All heavy atoms as a GROMACS GRO file, in nm:
protein
  619
    1MET      N    1  10.778   2.501   6.719
    1MET     CA    2  10.678   2.552   6.627
    1MET      C    3  10.729   2.675   6.555
    1MET      O    4  10.654   2.761   6.515
    1MET     CB    5  10.550   2.585   6.704
    1MET     CG    6  10.484   2.462   6.760
    1MET     SD    7  10.323   2.484   6.831
    1MET     CE    8  10.234   2.562   6.703
    2THR      N    9  10.858   2.680   6.541
    2THR     CA   10  10.920   2.794   6.474
    2THR      C   11  10.953   2.757   6.331
    2THR      O   12  10.957   2.640   6.296
    2THR     CB   13  11.049   2.837   6.546
    2THR    OG1   14  11.144   2.732   6.533
    2THR    CG2   15  11.025   2.867   6.692
    3PRO      N   16  10.978   2.857   6.248
    3PRO     CA   17  11.016   2.827   6.110
    3PRO      C   18  11.160   2.778   6.097
    3PRO      O   19  11.206   2.748   5.988
    3PRO     CB   20  10.998   2.962   6.039
    3PRO     CG   21  11.011   3.063   6.147
    3PRO     CD   22  10.958   2.999   6.271
    4ILE      N   23  11.232   2.768   6.208
    4ILE     CA   24  11.369   2.719   6.205
    4ILE      C   25  11.366   2.567   6.188
    4ILE      O   26  11.293   2.499   6.260
    4ILE     CB   27  11.443   2.757   6.334
    4ILE    CG1   28  11.447   2.908   6.350
    4ILE    CG2   29  11.583   2.700   6.336
    4ILE    CD1   30  11.501   2.955   6.481
    5PRO      N   31  11.446   2.513   6.098
    5PRO     CA   32  11.446   2.367   6.080
    5PRO      C   33  11.485   2.294   6.209
    5PRO      O   34  11.576   2.336   6.281
    5PRO     CB   35  11.550   2.345   5.971
    5PRO     CG   36  11.561   2.475   5.901
    5PRO     CD   37  11.532   2.581   6.003
    6TYR      N   38  11.419   2.183   6.234
    6TYR     CA   39  11.441   2.107   6.357
    6TYR      C   40  11.585   2.057   6.367
    6TYR      O   41  11.642   2.052   6.476
    6TYR     CB   42  11.343   1.989   6.361
    6TYR     CG   43  11.347   1.911   6.488
    6TYR    CD1   44  11.298   1.966   6.606
    6TYR    CD2   45  11.400   1.784   6.492
    6TYR    CE1   46  11.301   1.895   6.724
    6TYR    CE2   47  11.403   1.712   6.610
    6TYR     CZ   48  11.354   1.768   6.725
    6TYR     OH   49  11.357   1.699   6.842
    7LYS      N   50  11.643   2.020   6.255
    7LYS     CA   51  11.781   1.972   6.254
    7LYS      C   52  11.876   2.080   6.307
    7LYS      O   53  11.968   2.051   6.384
    7LYS     CB   54  11.820   1.932   6.112
    7LYS     CG   55  11.949   1.858   6.102
    7LYS     CD   56  11.969   1.810   5.959
    7LYS     CE   57  12.075   1.705   5.953
    7LYS     NZ   58  12.088   1.649   5.820
    8LEU      N   59  11.854   2.203   6.268
    8LEU     CA   60  11.938   2.314   6.315
    8LEU      C   61  11.919   2.336   6.465
    8LEU      O   62  12.015   2.361   6.537
    8LEU     CB   63  11.905   2.441   6.237
    8LEU     CG   64  11.984   2.566   6.272
    8LEU    CD1   65  12.132   2.543   6.245
    8LEU    CD2   66  11.935   2.684   6.192
    9VAL      N   67  11.797   2.324   6.512
    9VAL     CA   68  11.769   2.340   6.655
    9VAL      C   69  11.842   2.233   6.735
    9VAL      O   70  11.901   2.262   6.840
    9VAL     CB   71  11.617   2.334   6.682
    9VAL    CG1   72  11.588   2.328   6.831
    9VAL    CG2   73  11.547   2.453   6.620
   10THR      N   74  11.844   2.110   6.687
   10THR     CA   75  11.912   2.003   6.760
   10THR      C   76  12.062   2.025   6.764
   10THR      O   77  12.126   2.005   6.867
   10THR     CB   78  11.882   1.865   6.698
   10THR    OG1   79  11.923   1.864   6.561
   10THR    CG2   80  11.736   1.831   6.708
   11ILE      N   81  12.120   2.069   6.655
   11ILE     CA   82  12.264   2.094   6.650
   11ILE      C   83  12.303   2.208   6.744
   11ILE      O   84  12.397   2.197   6.822
   11ILE     CB   85  12.310   2.122   6.506
   11ILE    CG1   86  12.295   1.995   6.421
   11ILE    CG2   87  12.454   2.173   6.503
   11ILE    CD1   88  12.315   2.017   6.272
   12VAL      N   89  12.230   2.317   6.738
   12VAL     CA   90  12.259   2.432   6.825
   12VAL      C   91  12.238   2.396   6.972
   12VAL      O   92  12.317   2.436   7.058
   12VAL     CB   93  12.173   2.554   6.785
   12VAL    CG1   94  12.184   2.666   6.886
   12VAL    CG2   95  12.212   2.602   6.646
   13SER      N   96  12.136   2.317   7.001
   13SER     CA   97  12.112   2.274   7.139
   13SER      C   98  12.228   2.190   7.191
   13SER      O   99  12.268   2.201   7.307
   13SER     CB  100  11.983   2.195   7.150
   13SER     OG  101  11.873   2.275   7.116
   14GLY      N  102  12.283   2.106   7.105
   14GLY     CA  103  12.399   2.026   7.144
   14GLY      C  104  12.520   2.112   7.171
   14GLY      O  105  12.591   2.092   7.270
   15PHE      N  106  12.548   2.208   7.084
   15PHE     CA  107  12.661   2.298   7.105
   15PHE      C  108  12.644   2.383   7.231
   15PHE      O  109  12.740   2.413   7.299
   15PHE     CB  110  12.682   2.391   6.985
   15PHE     CG  111  12.751   2.325   6.870
   15PHE    CD1  112  12.700   2.336   6.742
   15PHE    CD2  113  12.868   2.253   6.887
   15PHE    CE1  114  12.763   2.276   6.634
   15PHE    CE2  115  12.932   2.192   6.781
   15PHE     CZ  116  12.880   2.204   6.654
   16ALA      N  117  12.520   2.420   7.262
   16ALA     CA  118  12.494   2.504   7.378
   16ALA      C  119  12.495   2.424   7.508
   16ALA      O  120  12.488   2.481   7.616
   16ALA     CB  121  12.360   2.575   7.362
   17GLY      N  122  12.499   2.292   7.497
   17GLY     CA  123  12.502   2.208   7.616
   17GLY      C  124  12.367   2.196   7.684
   17GLY      O  125  12.359   2.180   7.804
   18TYR      N  126  12.260   2.204   7.606
   18TYR     CA  127  12.125   2.195   7.660
   18TYR      C  128  12.101   2.055   7.717
   18TYR      O  129  12.147   1.956   7.661
   18TYR     CB  130  12.024   2.226   7.548
   18TYR     CG  131  11.888   2.266   7.597
   18TYR    CD1  132  11.866   2.391   7.651
   18TYR    CD2  133  11.782   2.178   7.588
   18TYR    CE1  134  11.740   2.427   7.696
   18TYR    CE2  135  11.657   2.213   7.633
   18TYR     CZ  136  11.636   2.338   7.687
   18TYR     OH  137  11.512   2.374   7.732
   19ASN      N  138  12.027   2.046   7.824
   19ASN     CA  139  11.996   1.919   7.888
   19ASN      C  140  11.922   1.828   7.789
   19ASN      O  141  11.815   1.863   7.740
   19ASN     CB  142  11.909   1.946   8.011
   19ASN     CG  143  11.878   1.821   8.089
   19ASN    OD1  144  11.882   1.710   8.039
   19ASN    ND2  145  11.845   1.842   8.215
   20LEU      N  146  11.978   1.709   7.763
   20LEU     CA  147  11.922   1.619   7.663
   20LEU      C  148  11.783   1.571   7.700
   20LEU      O  149  11.692   1.569   7.615
   20LEU     CB  150  12.015   1.500   7.641
   20LEU     CG  151  11.969   1.397   7.539
   20LEU    CD1  152  11.956   1.462   7.401
   20LEU    CD2  153  12.062   1.279   7.535
   21LEU      N  154  11.762   1.533   7.825
   21LEU     CA  155  11.630   1.484   7.867
   21LEU      C  156  11.524   1.592   7.853
   21LEU      O  157  11.415   1.567   7.801
   21LEU     CB  158  11.636   1.434   8.011
   21LEU     CG  159  11.510   1.369   8.065
   21LEU    CD1  160  11.473   1.247   7.981
   21LEU    CD2  161  11.529   1.331   8.209
   22LEU      N  162  11.557   1.712   7.894
   22LEU     CA  163  11.463   1.824   7.882
   22LEU      C  164  11.436   1.856   7.734
   22LEU      O  165  11.323   1.881   7.695
   22LEU     CB  166  11.517   1.948   7.953
   22LEU     CG  167  11.426   2.069   7.960
   22LEU    CD1  168  11.297   2.035   8.032
   22LEU    CD2  169  11.497   2.183   8.030
   23PHE      N  170  11.541   1.852   7.653
   23PHE     CA  171  11.525   1.876   7.510
   23PHE      C  172  11.431   1.774   7.447
   23PHE      O  173  11.342   1.809   7.369
   23PHE     CB  174  11.661   1.873   7.439
   23PHE     CG  175  11.652   1.889   7.292
   23PHE    CD1  176  11.630   2.013   7.235
   23PHE    CD2  177  11.663   1.779   7.208
   23PHE    CE1  178  11.619   2.029   7.098
   23PHE    CE2  179  11.653   1.794   7.071
   23PHE     CZ  180  11.631   1.918   7.017
   24LEU      N  181  11.451   1.647   7.479
   24LEU     CA  182  11.365   1.542   7.423
   24LEU      C  183  11.220   1.559   7.468
   24LEU      O  184  11.127   1.544   7.386
   24LEU     CB  185  11.417   1.405   7.462
   24LEU     CG  186  11.549   1.363   7.399
   24LEU    CD1  187  11.597   1.231   7.459
   24LEU    CD2  188  11.536   1.352   7.248
   25LEU      N  189  11.200   1.590   7.594
   25LEU     CA  190  11.065   1.609   7.646
   25LEU      C  191  10.994   1.726   7.578
   25LEU      O  192  10.881   1.714   7.530
   25LEU     CB  193  11.069   1.631   7.797
   25LEU     CG  194  10.935   1.658   7.864
   25LEU    CD1  195  10.847   1.535   7.857
   25LEU    CD2  196  10.957   1.700   8.008
   26LEU      N  197  11.064   1.840   7.570
   26LEU     CA  198  11.003   1.957   7.506
   26LEU      C  199  10.984   1.937   7.356
   26LEU      O  200  10.885   1.984   7.300
   26LEU     CB  201  11.089   2.080   7.534
   26LEU     CG  202  11.092   2.125   7.681
   26LEU    CD1  203  11.189   2.240   7.700
   26LEU    CD2  204  10.954   2.161   7.729
   27SER      N  205  11.074   1.866   7.292
   27SER     CA  206  11.059   1.837   7.149
   27SER      C  207  10.934   1.754   7.124
   27SER      O  208  10.858   1.780   7.031
   27SER     CB  209  11.181   1.762   7.095
   27SER     OG  210  11.293   1.844   7.096
   28LEU      N  211  10.916   1.653   7.208
   28LEU     CA  212  10.798   1.567   7.195
   28LEU      C  213  10.669   1.647   7.211
   28LEU      O  214  10.576   1.633   7.132
   28LEU     CB  215  10.804   1.456   7.300
   28LEU     CG  216  10.690   1.357   7.299
   28LEU    CD1  217  10.694   1.273   7.172
   28LEU    CD2  218  10.698   1.266   7.420
   29ILE      N  219  10.667   1.735   7.310
   29ILE     CA  220  10.547   1.816   7.335
   29ILE      C  221  10.521   1.913   7.220
   29ILE      O  222  10.411   1.918   7.165
   29ILE     CB  223  10.561   1.891   7.468
   29ILE    CG1  224  10.558   1.793   7.585
   29ILE    CG2  225  10.450   1.996   7.484
   29ILE    CD1  226  10.598   1.855   7.718
   30VAL      N  227  10.623   1.990   7.183
   30VAL     CA  228  10.603   2.095   7.082
   30VAL      C  229  10.572   2.037   6.945
   30VAL      O  230  10.482   2.084   6.876
   30VAL     CB  231  10.727   2.187   7.077
   30VAL    CG1  232  10.719   2.282   6.960
   30VAL    CG2  233  10.739   2.265   7.206
   31ARG      N  234  10.644   1.935   6.906
   31ARG     CA  235  10.618   1.877   6.774
   31ARG      C  236  10.482   1.807   6.771
   31ARG      O  237  10.412   1.808   6.671
   31ARG     CB  238  10.731   1.784   6.733
   31ARG     CG  239  10.858   1.867   6.708
   31ARG     CD  240  10.975   1.789   6.660
   31ARG     NE  241  10.962   1.726   6.531
   31ARG     CZ  242  10.979   1.785   6.413
   31ARG    NH1  243  11.006   1.913   6.409
   31ARG    NH2  244  10.968   1.718   6.302
   32GLY      N  245  10.444   1.746   6.882
   32GLY     CA  246  10.312   1.684   6.890
   32GLY      C  247  10.201   1.787   6.878
   32GLY      O  248  10.104   1.766   6.805
   33VAL      N  249  10.218   1.899   6.947
   33VAL     CA  250  10.118   2.007   6.939
   33VAL      C  251  10.107   2.057   6.797
   33VAL      O  252   9.997   2.080   6.746
   33VAL     CB  253  10.154   2.122   7.036
   33VAL    CG1  254  10.072   2.246   7.008
   33VAL    CG2  255  10.135   2.078   7.179
   34ARG      N  256  10.220   2.073   6.731
   34ARG     CA  257  10.218   2.125   6.593
   34ARG      C  258  10.140   2.032   6.501
   34ARG      O  259  10.053   2.076   6.424
   34ARG     CB  260  10.361   2.139   6.542
   34ARG     CG  261  10.367   2.181   6.399
   34ARG     CD  262  10.511   2.193   6.352
   34ARG     NE  263  10.511   2.222   6.210
   34ARG     CZ  264  10.583   2.155   6.122
   34ARG    NH1  265  10.661   2.058   6.161
   34ARG    NH2  266  10.577   2.186   5.995
   35PHE      N  267  10.170   1.902   6.506
   35PHE     CA  268  10.103   1.809   6.416
   35PHE      C  269   9.955   1.790   6.451
   35PHE      O  270   9.871   1.778   6.363
   35PHE     CB  271  10.176   1.674   6.414
   35PHE     CG  272  10.308   1.683   6.344
   35PHE    CD1  273  10.426   1.664   6.411
   35PHE    CD2  274  10.315   1.714   6.208
   35PHE    CE1  275  10.549   1.673   6.347
   35PHE    CE2  276  10.436   1.725   6.143
   35PHE     CZ  277  10.552   1.704   6.212
   36TYR      N  278   9.923   1.791   6.580
   36TYR     CA  279   9.782   1.782   6.619
   36TYR      C  280   9.705   1.906   6.579
   36TYR      O  281   9.588   1.898   6.543
   36TYR     CB  282   9.768   1.756   6.768
   36TYR     CG  283   9.785   1.610   6.804
   36TYR    CD1  284   9.892   1.567   6.880
   36TYR    CD2  285   9.694   1.515   6.759
   36TYR    CE1  286   9.909   1.433   6.911
   36TYR    CE2  287   9.708   1.382   6.790
   36TYR     CZ  288   9.816   1.342   6.866
   36TYR     OH  289   9.832   1.210   6.897
   37LEU      N  290   9.768   2.023   6.584
   37LEU     CA  291   9.701   2.145   6.542
   37LEU      C  292   9.668   2.141   6.393
   37LEU      O  293   9.556   2.172   6.353
   37LEU     CB  294   9.788   2.267   6.573
   37LEU     CG  295   9.732   2.402   6.529
   37LEU    CD1  296   9.603   2.432   6.603
   37LEU    CD2  297   9.833   2.511   6.552
   38VAL      N  298   9.764   2.100   6.313
   38VAL     CA  299   9.740   2.089   6.169
   38VAL      C  300   9.632   1.984   6.142
   38VAL      O  301   9.540   2.006   6.062
   38VAL     CB  302   9.869   2.056   6.093
   38VAL    CG1  303   9.841   2.022   5.947
   38VAL    CG2  304   9.966   2.172   6.101
   39ALA      N  305   9.639   1.871   6.209
   39ALA     CA  306   9.539   1.766   6.190
   39ALA      C  307   9.400   1.813   6.232
   39ALA      O  308   9.301   1.786   6.163
   39ALA     CB  309   9.578   1.642   6.269
   40PHE      N  310   9.393   1.888   6.343
   40PHE     CA  311   9.264   1.940   6.388
   40PHE      C  312   9.206   2.038   6.286
   40PHE      O  313   9.088   2.030   6.253
   40PHE     CB  314   9.280   2.010   6.524
   40PHE     CG  315   9.158   2.087   6.563
   40PHE    CD1  316   9.045   2.022   6.609
   40PHE    CD2  317   9.156   2.225   6.554
   40PHE    CE1  318   8.932   2.094   6.646
   40PHE    CE2  319   9.045   2.298   6.589
   40PHE     CZ  320   8.932   2.232   6.635
   41LEU      N  321   9.290   2.129   6.238
   41LEU     CA  322   9.240   2.228   6.141
   41LEU      C  323   9.192   2.160   6.013
   41LEU      O  324   9.088   2.198   5.958
   41LEU     CB  325   9.350   2.329   6.109
   41LEU     CG  326   9.385   2.427   6.220
   41LEU    CD1  327   9.506   2.511   6.181
   41LEU    CD2  328   9.267   2.515   6.253
   42LEU      N  329   9.266   2.061   5.967
   42LEU     CA  330   9.225   1.992   5.845
   42LEU      C  331   9.100   1.908   5.866
   42LEU      O  332   9.014   1.902   5.777
   42LEU     CB  333   9.339   1.904   5.793
   42LEU     CG  334   9.459   1.981   5.737
   42LEU    CD1  335   9.569   1.885   5.696
   42LEU    CD2  336   9.418   2.069   5.620
   43SER      N  337   9.086   1.845   5.983
   43SER     CA  338   8.966   1.765   6.005
   43SER      C  339   8.843   1.853   6.030
   43SER      O  340   8.733   1.818   5.992
   43SER     CB  341   8.986   1.670   6.123
   43SER     OG  342   8.992   1.741   6.244
   44ARG      N  343   8.864   1.966   6.092
   44ARG     CA  344   8.751   2.055   6.124
   44ARG      C  345   8.706   2.136   6.004
   44ARG      O  346   8.586   2.151   5.980
   44ARG     CB  347   8.793   2.149   6.237
   44ARG     CG  348   8.695   2.255   6.270
   44ARG     CD  349   8.620   2.222   6.394
   44ARG     NE  350   8.546   2.340   6.435
   44ARG     CZ  351   8.421   2.332   6.471
   44ARG    NH1  352   8.361   2.217   6.477
   44ARG    NH2  353   8.357   2.441   6.505
   45TYR      N  354   8.802   2.190   5.930
   45TYR     CA  355   8.768   2.283   5.821
   45TYR      C  356   8.798   2.228   5.682
   45TYR      O  357   8.766   2.292   5.583
   45TYR     CB  358   8.840   2.416   5.841
   45TYR     CG  359   8.803   2.482   5.971
   45TYR    CD1  360   8.892   2.485   6.077
   45TYR    CD2  361   8.677   2.539   5.990
   45TYR    CE1  362   8.858   2.544   6.198
   45TYR    CE2  363   8.642   2.597   6.110
   45TYR     CZ  364   8.733   2.600   6.213
   45TYR     OH  365   8.699   2.657   6.332
   46GLY      N  366   8.864   2.115   5.673
   46GLY     CA  367   8.887   2.046   5.547
   46GLY      C  368   8.971   2.125   5.448
   46GLY      O  369   9.072   2.186   5.482
   47MET      N  370   8.926   2.122   5.324
   47MET     CA  371   9.003   2.184   5.215
   47MET      C  372   9.015   2.335   5.231
   47MET      O  373   9.112   2.394   5.186
   47MET     CB  374   8.939   2.150   5.081
   47MET     CG  375   8.954   2.004   5.042
   47MET     SD  376   9.126   1.949   5.040
   47MET     CE  377   9.191   2.044   4.906
   48GLN      N  378   8.920   2.398   5.295
   48GLN     CA  379   8.926   2.542   5.316
   48GLN      C  380   9.048   2.577   5.401
   48GLN      O  381   9.121   2.671   5.370
   48GLN     CB  382   8.799   2.592   5.382
   48GLN     CG  383   8.796   2.741   5.404
   48GLN     CD  384   8.670   2.787   5.476
   48GLN    OE1  385   8.589   2.705   5.518
   48GLN    NE2  386   8.655   2.916   5.490
   49ALA      N  387   9.073   2.501   5.507
   49ALA     CA  388   9.190   2.526   5.593
   49ALA      C  389   9.319   2.499   5.515
   49ALA      O  390   9.416   2.573   5.527
   49ALA     CB  391   9.184   2.438   5.717
   50ARG      N  392   9.318   2.394   5.436
   50ARG     CA  393   9.437   2.360   5.357
   50ARG      C  394   9.471   2.472   5.260
   50ARG      O  395   9.587   2.510   5.246
   50ARG     CB  396   9.415   2.230   5.283
   50ARG     CG  397   9.534   2.184   5.208
   50ARG     CD  398   9.506   2.054   5.135
   50ARG     NE  399   9.629   2.005   5.077
   50ARG     CZ  400   9.669   1.882   5.085
   50ARG    NH1  401   9.596   1.792   5.146
   50ARG    NH2  402   9.782   1.847   5.029
   51GLU      N  403   9.372   2.527   5.194
   51GLU     CA  404   9.395   2.636   5.099
   51GLU      C  405   9.449   2.760   5.171
   51GLU      O  406   9.539   2.827   5.121
   51GLU     CB  407   9.267   2.669   5.024
   51GLU     CG  408   9.224   2.562   4.927
   51GLU     CD  409   9.086   2.587   4.869
   51GLU    OE1  410   9.027   2.694   4.895
   51GLU    OE2  411   9.036   2.497   4.798
   52ILE      N  412   9.393   2.792   5.287
   52ILE     CA  413   9.439   2.908   5.364
   52ILE      C  414   9.583   2.888   5.409
   52ILE      O  415   9.666   2.979   5.400
   52ILE     CB  416   9.346   2.935   5.483
   52ILE    CG1  417   9.210   2.984   5.432
   52ILE    CG2  418   9.407   3.037   5.578
   52ILE    CD1  419   9.104   2.994   5.539
   53ILE      N  420   9.613   2.769   5.461
   53ILE     CA  421   9.749   2.740   5.508
   53ILE      C  422   9.848   2.751   5.393
   53ILE      O  423   9.954   2.814   5.406
   53ILE     CB  424   9.755   2.601   5.574
   53ILE    CG1  425   9.678   2.602   5.706
   53ILE    CG2  426   9.901   2.560   5.598
   53ILE    CD1  427   9.658   2.464   5.766
   54GLU      N  428   9.816   2.690   5.279
   54GLU     CA  429   9.908   2.693   5.165
   54GLU      C  430   9.919   2.832   5.104
   54GLU      O  431  10.026   2.873   5.061
   54GLU     CB  432   9.863   2.592   5.061
   54GLU     CG  433   9.885   2.448   5.104
   54GLU     CD  434   9.834   2.348   5.004
   54GLU    OE1  435   9.776   2.390   4.901
   54GLU    OE2  436   9.851   2.228   5.028
   55LYS      N  437   9.809   2.905   5.100
   55LYS     CA  438   9.808   3.037   5.038
   55LYS      C  439   9.887   3.138   5.121
   55LYS      O  440   9.957   3.222   5.067
   55LYS     CB  441   9.663   3.086   5.024
   55LYS     CG  442   9.649   3.219   4.956
   55LYS     CD  443   9.503   3.257   4.942
   55LYS     CE  444   9.486   3.392   4.877
   55LYS     NZ  445   9.345   3.430   4.867
   56ARG      N  446   9.878   3.127   5.251
   56ARG     CA  447   9.941   3.226   5.339
   56ARG      C  448  10.058   3.170   5.417
   56ARG      O  449  10.095   3.223   5.522
   56ARG     CB  450   9.837   3.280   5.434
   56ARG     CG  451   9.726   3.351   5.359
   56ARG     CD  452   9.648   3.442   5.450
   56ARG     NE  453   9.557   3.522   5.371
   56ARG     CZ  454   9.426   3.506   5.369
   56ARG    NH1  455   9.372   3.412   5.441
   56ARG    NH2  456   9.350   3.584   5.295
   57LEU      N  457  10.119   3.063   5.369
   57LEU     CA  458  10.230   3.000   5.441
   57LEU      C  459  10.347   3.096   5.461
   57LEU      O  460  10.404   3.103   5.569
   57LEU     CB  461  10.277   2.875   5.367
   57LEU     CG  462  10.388   2.796   5.434
   57LEU    CD1  463  10.342   2.747   5.571
   57LEU    CD2  464  10.432   2.681   5.348
   58GLU      N  465  10.380   3.172   5.359
   58GLU     CA  466  10.492   3.267   5.370
   58GLU      C  467  10.463   3.372   5.478
   58GLU      O  468  10.552   3.408   5.555
   58GLU     CB  469  10.518   3.336   5.237
   58GLU     CG  470  10.573   3.242   5.132
   58GLU     CD  471  10.590   3.312   4.998
   58GLU    OE1  472  10.568   3.434   4.989
   58GLU    OE2  473  10.626   3.243   4.901
   59LEU      N  474  10.341   3.418   5.485
   59LEU     CA  475  10.303   3.516   5.587
   59LEU      C  476  10.319   3.457   5.726
   59LEU      O  477  10.378   3.520   5.815
   59LEU     CB  478  10.159   3.562   5.566
   59LEU     CG  479  10.099   3.648   5.678
   59LEU    CD1  480  10.171   3.783   5.684
   59LEU    CD2  481   9.950   3.666   5.658
   60TRP      N  482  10.270   3.335   5.748
   60TRP     CA  483  10.279   3.274   5.880
   60TRP      C  484  10.424   3.244   5.919
   60TRP      O  485  10.461   3.260   6.036
   60TRP     CB  486  10.195   3.146   5.885
   60TRP     CG  487  10.049   3.175   5.874
   60TRP    CD1  488   9.966   3.138   5.773
   60TRP    CD2  489   9.969   3.251   5.964
   60TRP    NE1  490   9.839   3.185   5.796
   60TRP    CE2  491   9.838   3.255   5.912
   60TRP    CE3  492   9.995   3.316   6.084
   60TRP    CZ2  493   9.735   3.321   5.978
   60TRP    CZ3  494   9.891   3.381   6.148
   60TRP    CH2  495   9.763   3.383   6.095
   61VAL      N  496  10.505   3.203   5.823
   61VAL     CA  497  10.646   3.179   5.852
   61VAL      C  498  10.716   3.310   5.887
   61VAL      O  499  10.795   3.316   5.982
   61VAL     CB  500  10.715   3.109   5.733
   61VAL    CG1  501  10.866   3.106   5.751
   61VAL    CG2  502  10.662   2.968   5.716
   62ALA      N  503  10.687   3.416   5.814
   62ALA     CA  504  10.747   3.547   5.843
   62ALA      C  505  10.704   3.597   5.981
   62ALA      O  506  10.786   3.646   6.058
   62ALA     CB  507  10.709   3.647   5.735
   63LEU      N  508  10.576   3.583   6.014
   63LEU     CA  509  10.529   3.625   6.146
   63LEU      C  510  10.592   3.542   6.257
   63LEU      O  511  10.628   3.595   6.362
   63LEU     CB  512  10.376   3.615   6.153
   63LEU     CG  513  10.298   3.717   6.071
   63LEU    CD1  514  10.149   3.688   6.079
   63LEU    CD2  515  10.329   3.858   6.118
   64GLY      N  516  10.610   3.414   6.232
   64GLY     CA  517  10.676   3.328   6.330
   64GLY      C  518  10.821   3.367   6.351
   64GLY      O  519  10.871   3.369   6.464
   65ALA      N  520  10.891   3.400   6.242
   65ALA     CA  521  11.031   3.443   6.252
   65ALA      C  522  11.041   3.575   6.328
   65ALA      O  523  11.131   3.593   6.412
   65ALA     CB  524  11.092   3.456   6.113
   66ILE      N  525  10.951   3.666   6.300
   66ILE     CA  526  10.951   3.796   6.371
   66ILE      C  527  10.924   3.774   6.519
   66ILE      O  528  10.992   3.833   6.604
   66ILE     CB  529  10.848   3.892   6.308
   66ILE    CG1  530  10.894   3.935   6.169
   66ILE    CG2  531  10.825   4.013   6.397
   66ILE    CD1  532  10.788   4.006   6.088
   67ALA      N  533  10.828   3.690   6.551
   67ALA     CA  534  10.797   3.661   6.692
   67ALA      C  535  10.917   3.597   6.761
   67ALA      O  536  10.946   3.628   6.877
   67ALA     CB  537  10.675   3.571   6.701
   68LEU      N  538  10.987   3.510   6.690
   68LEU     CA  539  11.106   3.447   6.748
   68LEU      C  540  11.215   3.549   6.777
   68LEU      O  541  11.272   3.550   6.887
   68LEU     CB  542  11.158   3.340   6.652
   68LEU     CG  543  11.283   3.266   6.698
   68LEU    CD1  544  11.250   3.181   6.820
   68LEU    CD2  545  11.336   3.181   6.586
   69VAL      N  546  11.241   3.636   6.684
   69VAL     CA  547  11.345   3.739   6.703
   69VAL      C  548  11.307   3.833   6.817
   69VAL      O  549  11.390   3.866   6.902
   69VAL     CB  550  11.369   3.816   6.572
   69VAL    CG1  551  11.456   3.939   6.595
   69VAL    CG2  552  11.431   3.725   6.467
   70VAL      N  553  11.181   3.875   6.822
   70VAL     CA  554  11.136   3.963   6.929
   70VAL      C  555  11.146   3.892   7.064
   70VAL      O  556  11.190   3.951   7.164
   70VAL     CB  557  10.991   4.012   6.903
   70VAL    CG1  558  10.932   4.079   7.025
   70VAL    CG2  559  10.989   4.104   6.783
   71GLY      N  560  11.111   3.766   7.068
   71GLY     CA  561  11.120   3.688   7.192
   71GLY      C  562  11.263   3.674   7.240
   71GLY      O  563  11.292   3.688   7.360
   72ILE      N  564  11.355   3.648   7.149
   72ILE     CA  565  11.496   3.635   7.186
   72ILE      C  566  11.549   3.770   7.235
   72ILE      O  567  11.619   3.776   7.336
   72ILE     CB  568  11.579   3.582   7.068
   72ILE    CG1  569  11.543   3.435   7.042
   72ILE    CG2  570  11.728   3.597   7.095
   72ILE    CD1  571  11.604   3.378   6.916
   73ALA      N  572  11.515   3.877   7.164
   73ALA     CA  573  11.560   4.010   7.206
   73ALA      C  574  11.503   4.045   7.343
   73ALA      O  575  11.575   4.099   7.429
   73ALA     CB  576  11.517   4.115   7.103
   74ALA      N  577  11.379   4.012   7.369
   74ALA     CA  578  11.318   4.040   7.499
   74ALA      C  579  11.386   3.959   7.608
   74ALA      O  580  11.410   4.010   7.718
   74ALA     CB  581  11.169   4.009   7.495
   75ALA      N  582  11.420   3.834   7.579
   75ALA     CA  583  11.488   3.751   7.678
   75ALA      C  584  11.628   3.803   7.708
   75ALA      O  585  11.672   3.802   7.823
   75ALA     CB  586  11.494   3.606   7.628
   76ILE      N  587  11.697   3.851   7.605
   76ILE     CA  588  11.832   3.902   7.625
   76ILE      C  589  11.829   4.029   7.708
   76ILE      O  590  11.909   4.046   7.801
   76ILE     CB  591  11.901   3.928   7.489
   76ILE    CG1  592  11.935   3.793   7.424
   76ILE    CG2  593  12.027   4.010   7.506
   76ILE    CD1  594  11.985   3.804   7.283
   77TYR      N  595  11.736   4.119   7.678
   77TYR     CA  596  11.727   4.243   7.752
   77TYR      C  597  11.669   4.226   7.891
   77TYR      O  598  11.690   4.309   7.979
   77TYR     CB  599  11.648   4.349   7.673
   77TYR     CG  600  11.725   4.400   7.554
   77TYR    CD1  601  11.680   4.377   7.426
   77TYR    CD2  602  11.844   4.469   7.570
   77TYR    CE1  603  11.751   4.424   7.317
   77TYR    CE2  604  11.916   4.514   7.462
   77TYR     CZ  605  11.869   4.493   7.335
   77TYR     OH  606  11.940   4.537   7.228
   78ALA      N  607  11.595   4.118   7.915
   78ALA     CA  608  11.537   4.092   8.046
   78ALA      C  609  11.643   4.041   8.144
   78ALA      O  610  11.627   4.052   8.264
   78ALA     CB  611  11.423   3.992   8.035
   79ILE      N  612  11.750   3.984   8.090
   79ILE     CA  613  11.856   3.927   8.176
   79ILE      C  614  11.945   4.033   8.226
   79ILE      O  615  11.975   4.125   8.240
   79ILE     CB  616  11.939   3.823   8.100
   79ILE    CG1  617  11.851   3.703   8.068
   79ILE    CG2  618  12.060   3.780   8.178
   79ILE    CD1  619  11.918   3.599   7.985
   0.00000   0.00000   0.00000
C-alpha cells in the first residue's frame, strides 16, 4: 500500500532474496486490502470519495512516502 510501484518491489525483493511464498502471500493480502478499501470508499461515499481521492492524491502519496521512509529509518535504528 505504498506509493512505490509494485514492479520495483518485486525486483528488489528478488535481489534481496526474500522468501517467495511469503512474498506472494503478503502481496495477495496487501493488494487485496488496497483494492477493497478503494471499492468500499467508492460504494459507501460515491462520487464525493472519488473527488477527494483524486483531488488530494498527491498529498496521500507524499504522506505514504514519508511514512515509508520513517518506518525504514525506525527499523534500521531498532536493529
